[in-house]
Structure formats: C-alpha cells, structure tokens
C-alpha positions in Angstrom: 141.3 294.6 -2.1 140.7 296.3 1.3 141.2 300.1 1.3 143.5 299.7 4.3 146.0 297.7 2.2 145.8 300.2 -0.7 146.5 303.1 1.8 149.5 301.3 3.3 150.8 300.5 -0.2 150.6 304.2 -1.2 152.2 305.3 2.1 155.0 302.8 1.7 155.7 303.9 -1.9 155.8 307.5 -0.7 158.4 306.5 1.9 160.7 304.6 -0.3 160.5 307.2 -3.1 161.9 309.7 -0.7 165.0 307.5 -0.3 166.8 308.7 -3.5 166.2 312.3 -2.5 167.7 311.8 0.9 170.7 309.8 -0.5 171.3 312.8 -2.8 171.2 315.2 0.1 173.4 313.1 2.4 177.1 314.1 2.2 178.4 310.7 2.9 179.5 307.6 0.8 176.5 305.4 -0.2 177.8 302.4 1.8 177.8 304.5 5.0 174.4 305.9 4.3 173.0 302.3 3.8 174.8 301.0 6.9 173.5 303.7 9.3 170.0 303.6 7.6 169.7 300.0 8.6 171.4 300.3 12.0 169.1 303.2 13.1 166.0 301.5 11.7 166.8 298.4 13.6 167.3 300.3 16.8 163.8 301.8 16.4 162.3 298.3 16.1 164.2 296.4 18.7 162.3 297.7 21.8 159.0 296.5 20.1 160.6 293.2 19.2 161.9 292.5 22.8 158.4 293.2 24.2 157.3 290.0 22.3 160.1 288.0 23.9 158.2 284.7 23.9 157.6 284.9 20.1 161.2 285.8 19.7 162.3 282.7 21.7 160.0 280.5 19.6 161.9 281.2 16.4 163.3 278.1 14.8 166.8 277.8 13.5 165.4 277.5 10.0 163.5 280.8 10.3 166.6 282.5 11.7 168.6 281.2 8.7 166.0 282.5 6.3 165.9 285.9 8.0 169.7 286.0 7.8 169.4 285.3 4.0 166.8 288.0 3.7 169.1 290.5 5.4 171.9 289.4 3.1 169.5 290.0 0.1 168.7 293.5 1.5 172.4 294.3 2.0 173.4 293.0 -1.5 170.5 295.0 -3.0 171.8 298.3 -1.5 175.5 297.5 -2.2 175.1 296.5 -5.8 172.5 299.1 -6.7 174.4 302.0 -5.1 177.7 300.9 -6.7 176.0 300.6 -10.1 175.0 304.3 -9.9 178.7 305.2 -10.2 179.4 302.9 -13.1 176.5 303.4 -15.4 173.8 306.0 -16.0 171.1 306.5 -13.3 168.6 305.7 -16.0 170.1 302.3 -16.7 170.4 301.5 -13.1 166.8 302.5 -12.3 165.4 300.4 -15.1 167.4 297.3 -14.5 167.1 297.2 -10.7 163.3 297.2 -11.1 163.5 293.8 -12.8 163.0 292.5 -9.3 159.3 291.9 -10.1 160.2 289.4 -12.9 162.5 287.5 -10.5 159.8 287.3 -7.8 157.1 286.2 -10.3 159.5 283.5 -11.6 160.3 282.3 -8.1 156.6 282.1 -7.1 155.9 280.2 -10.4 158.7 277.7 -9.9 158.6 277.1 -6.1 155.1 278.0 -5.0 153.3 276.9 -8.2 151.7 280.3 -8.4 149.8 280.9 -11.7 149.0 284.4 -13.0 146.3 285.6 -15.4 147.1 287.3 -18.8 145.9 290.6 -17.2 148.5 290.3 -14.5 151.3 289.9 -17.1 149.9 292.8 -19.1 150.0 295.0 -16.0 153.5 293.9 -15.1 154.9 294.6 -18.6 153.0 297.9 -18.7 154.7 298.9 -15.4 158.1 297.8 -16.6 157.6 299.8 -19.8 156.7 302.8 -17.7 159.8 302.5 -15.6 161.8 302.1 -18.8 160.4 305.4 -20.2 160.9 307.2 -16.9 164.5 306.0 -16.8 165.1 307.6 -20.2 165.4 304.3 -22.1 169.2 304.7 -22.5 170.6 301.5 -21.3 174.4 301.9 -21.4 176.3 299.0 -23.0 178.9 301.4 -24.5 181.8 300.5 -22.3 183.0 297.7 -20.1 182.5 299.9 -17.0 178.9 300.7 -18.0 178.3 297.0 -18.8 179.5 296.0 -15.3 177.3 298.7 -13.8 174.3 297.4 -15.7 175.0 293.9 -14.5 175.3 295.1 -10.9 171.9 296.8 -11.2 170.4 293.5 -12.4 172.1 291.8 -9.4 170.5 294.5 -7.2 167.1 293.6 -8.6 167.7 289.9 -8.0 168.8 290.6 -4.4 165.7 292.7 -3.8 163.6 289.8 -5.1 165.2 287.4 -2.7 164.6 289.9 0.2 160.9 290.2 -0.7 160.4 286.6 -1.6 161.8 285.4 1.7 159.9 288.1 3.6 156.7 286.8 2.1 157.4 283.3 3.5 158.6 284.5 6.9 156.0 287.2 7.7 153.3 284.5 7.7 154.7 283.3 11.0 157.1 286.0 12.4 155.7 289.2 14.0 156.5 292.4 12.2 158.7 294.0 14.8 160.8 290.9 15.3 161.2 290.3 11.6 162.1 293.9 10.9 164.6 294.2 13.8 166.3 291.0 12.7 166.4 291.6 9.0 167.6 295.2 9.3 170.3 294.1 11.8 171.5 291.3 9.6 171.5 293.7 6.7 173.5 296.2 8.7 176.0 293.5 9.6 176.7 292.7 6.0 176.8 296.4 5.0 179.2 297.1 7.9 181.6 294.4 6.6 181.5 296.0 3.2 182.0 299.5 4.6 184.9 298.3 6.7 186.6 296.8 3.7 186.0 299.9 1.6 186.9 302.7 4.0 188.1 301.3 7.3 187.0 302.5 10.7 186.8 306.2 9.8 184.1 305.4 7.3 181.7 304.6 10.2 181.9 307.8 12.3 183.9 310.6 10.6 180.9 312.8 9.8 179.6 316.2 10.8 176.4 316.6 12.9 174.2 317.5 9.9 175.1 314.2 8.2 173.8 312.3 11.2 170.5 314.1 10.8 170.3 312.8 7.2 171.2 309.3 8.4 168.3 309.5 10.9 165.9 310.7 8.2 167.0 307.8 5.9 166.2 305.4 8.7 162.8 306.9 9.5 161.3 307.7 6.1 162.4 305.2 3.4 163.3 302.4 5.9 160.7 302.5 8.7 157.8 304.1 6.8 158.7 302.5 3.5 160.3 299.1 4.0 158.6 298.3 7.3 155.2 298.9 5.8 156.1 296.8 2.9 157.2 294.0 5.3 153.9 294.4 7.1 152.0 294.0 3.8 153.9 290.8 3.0 151.7 289.1 5.6 148.7 290.3 3.7 149.5 290.0 0.0 151.8 288.0 -2.2 155.4 289.3 -2.6 154.9 289.7 -6.4 152.2 292.4 -5.7 154.7 294.2 -3.4 157.4 294.2 -6.1 154.9 295.4 -8.7 153.7 298.2 -6.4 157.3 299.2 -5.8 157.5 300.1 -9.5 155.5 303.2 -8.5 158.6 304.5 -6.7 160.0 306.5 -9.7 156.7 308.4 -9.8 157.1 309.5 -6.2 160.8 310.2 -6.6 160.0 312.4 -9.7 157.4 314.3 -7.8 159.7 314.9 -4.8 162.5 316.1 -7.2 160.0 318.5 -8.8 158.8 319.9 -5.5 162.2 320.1 -3.8 164.7 320.7 -6.7 162.4 322.1 -9.3 163.4 319.3 -11.7 160.8 319.1 -14.4 160.3 315.6 -15.8 160.6 315.2 -19.6 157.6 314.2 -21.6 158.6 310.5 -21.8 158.8 310.4 -18.0 155.2 311.6 -17.8 154.1 308.9 -20.3 156.0 306.3 -18.2 154.4 307.4 -15.0 150.9 307.2 -16.6 151.7 303.6 -17.8 152.7 302.6 -14.3 149.5 304.1 -12.8 147.4 302.2 -15.4 149.3 299.0 -14.6 148.7 299.3 -10.9 145.0 300.1 -11.4 144.3 297.2 -13.8 146.4 294.5 -12.0 144.0 291.7 -10.9 143.8 291.6 -7.1 142.4 288.0 -7.1 145.1 285.6 -6.2 147.4 288.2 -4.9 145.7 288.6 -1.6 146.6 286.1 1.0 143.9 283.8 2.3 143.3 285.2 5.7 143.5 288.8 6.9 142.8 289.9 10.5 142.6 293.7 10.6 142.5 293.8 14.3 145.9 292.1 14.7 149.2 293.6 13.6 151.5 290.6 12.9 
C-alpha cells in the first residue's frame, strides 16, 4: 500500500481521536457540539466546492439522494452515540459503536460480492478485541436504561457504517470538496432538527465566546482533518479498510488523554492498544486498495 495512503490514514486517525477530548472540553450539549461541528466544517469546504461548479451541476438526482442518506447516516451516528454516553458506560458505548466495521464488511459481502481472506478476518477480530479491552470489557446490561444505551451505541455503529459505505460508492465519482460540503451540510440539517426539538432556538446560539472557539476546533480537527481525510481515502481504498483503521481511534484518544489530562491507561488498555496495532499491521492490503490511484489528482 502506498506510503501516502498510510500517512493520510494515520493523520485522519489522529484527527478523529482528538474529537472525544474536544467534546469533553466543550461546555455545550452534545447535540449543539455536533451541529456546529458539521456547520462550520461545511462552511470551510463550500468555497472549494463552488469553484468546481461544473462538476456540481453534473450531479445526478440519484447521487444527491445517496449523499443525503450519507448525511443522515452521519447525523444519526452522532445523535445515537452521543446519547448513548449518557445512558450506559463510556466503555460499553465505545466498544459497541465500533462494530461499524462488521456492518461494512457484511454490506460489501452482500451487495458488492466482496470476499475477504482468513487473515483479514483475523485482523478484524483482533482489532475488535483490542477495542473491547481498551473499553474496559464492562458491557452494561444491568438496567433497562443501560440496555437502551447499548442498543443506541450499536445503532451508532450501524449509522457510521452506512455513512462510510455510501461514501465509498459516491467518492468514486464525486470530487472531495463537493462531497464533503454536501454530506456535512445534510448532516447538519438533520442534527439541527434534533437540536431544535431537544432545546429550541436557544440551543443554537446561547453560548459564551470560549464555547465558539471549541466549536471551531471541533470542526477543524476531528471533522476537517479527520473525517475529510477519511472521505478522501474512500476514493483510494475500500470502505471496510477505513472502518478497520478507525478502530485505532481509541489509541489516539488514550494518548491525548494521557498528555492533556494525565490519565494513565490501565494495563488492559495497553494490551488492547497493542492488539489493535498488530491487527492494522497484519491486515492484508490486497483487495482493499481500489483499482486505480492517480496521486497527481485530488478527487
């Protein structure tokens, strides 16, 4: 696999892994953080999208519908996962939302007739086992509230799988800036509806200046650097590889938490991180790389 792709994967994981830290630092409800994260990220990309006006005009109704569905998947991912954090343990939520790789693999097997080697399945289950250990391995089925929280986390994983799966289809023919601007805007629309229902109009704007700084950082780091790079890579590699690579996010989040909050990870978390790294090293690259790559062109 080209070193360029490996570099972008690592950079993207670094970006998205900083998301949980920024959410923790942002003194605003999660729905508001998610809404403004997507709105501001969309505003960054729209000028680049409009420069490619001809490509924008050539989008078919089918493609626009699929982008809308991808935006819905992104919004549902944020809404369900963020809600699950308040109903079940963070550990349970983290483990279950990362089942997205299973959903993408299943979707590619059913609809694209993709076949995987035994080594790929070994790497996938090693990575999921590592996430399980890093999450503390304490799935909470002890109460109805915790059970609903766990189910919401699984729904968040399924929604993320839809987002990445559709992105893998659309990025083969839609330029990055146009796709990113549209999918973030559609995601913001759905999150805005949820925020309006939850908190009304004050939930959009009633924040001090420092909170807006955190909103901007959420948009620039985990969304523009993280998600936009992942969307770029969807034109280069199969979506299942992206969702597998995203399992490295807990490693980055643990490292940031140690550096910024002096939170020392337990021994099981270190073992889990090692398993994830092993999985990402041994995963077979053959069959996960898309047929044609043109390094000189940023789609």
